[in-house]
N, C-alpha and C positions, 0 to 999 in steps of 0.2 A: 554485856548482853542481855545481861539479864535485867538493866534498867530498859531497856527498846523492850524487850516482852510488858515491861508491868505497866510503861506509857502507851502502846499500842494499844495495850486492856489486850492484846491474844495471849493465851496461852503455849508455850512453846513446846513444839509436838517433835520429837525425835526421833529417828526410822523407823525404831523396835515400834513405836504407837502409831506414827503410819505406816506401819505394813499391816496393824493391826484392825488400824479402821477399812483398808482397804481387802482386806480379808473379808470383815464384815458388810463390806457393801456390795461383795460381791455373793455374798452367803445370803443376805436380800433379793438378790437378782434372781438368784434361782430360786430360790421360793417364791417370786413370783413368775419366771416367765419359764419357773422348769429346763428343762433341755430342750427346748422348742427354742431357745436364746438362738439357736446356731441357723436356724432356718427362718427364723426375722431375720436375722443380718444377713442371710444371703436376700431374702426377696427384699429388704431394704437394698442392697449393694445392687439390685437387680433395679428396682424402680430408680433409684440415683442414676443407674448408667443409661437408663429409657431416659431420664430426665435431658442429662446431657444430648443426649443423642438429637433428642427432639428440637433443644436449644441450638445445637449448633446446624441441622435443618434448616430449621427458623429462619439462622442468618445468612444460610447459606441463600434458600429465597428470596429475600430482603436484600438481598448484594445484589441478584441476576434481575429483581424488577427495580432496582432503582437503574443502573446498568439499560435495561430496557425503556424505560421509562425516560431516560436521560437520548438513547437512541431514539426514539418516536420524535421527542420533541425537536432532537437536531436536523430529523427527515421534514418536519415540518418550517421549523422554520425554513430551509432550503425553498421547500415550499412556497410557504408566502413571499420568499424574496424575490421567486420564477415568477412567480403571477403577479405583483405589483414591478416588478419588469416591462411584465408583456401589456399591461394597464396602462404604463405612461408611456410605451413604445406606439401602445394604438391614439393614446389621446394627444401625442406629438403629430403623428398623420392626420389625424381626424382635426386637425389644429390646421396643420399644413393647405390641407383639401380646403377648407374654410378662407380659407391668406387667398388660397389659388381662384373658391370663385367668386370673393370680395374684387379681387385682380382684374375679372374679366366683368366685370360688371364696370367700375374702374372705366379700364378701357372701351365698353361697348360706349358711358356716360360721351368720353369724350371724341368718340369717332360721330356718336349721334351729333354733339353738337360741333362739331368739324361740317357735318353735314347742312344741318342748322345755320351758318354761316354762308357756308356758299350757296344753301340755296333765298338765301337775304342779299347778297350779293348780285 
């Protein structure tokens, strides 16, 4: 184990030394922050809780917005399909009417030809 410490170039810290280091850090922290450390911790915890609440609310709002947009897109798709179907039906009807008008012209032309032939005879 001593070889490992020498190879890593790290001093070996015993539990007692670790406790001394921790107590020194705590002493420095108390000097810097004083008695207000609990107040700071409470304020940081409150800020963290508010951030989490805002994050959750944002995720919920985003999910609701996505669902709303998907629903609106589905409605728009349905409306467009309905409009295209109506336009196709209208176009088919107009084409049929146009064919009927042409047929009437043909019939009229044939009738006139027959009359012309009868008059020639």
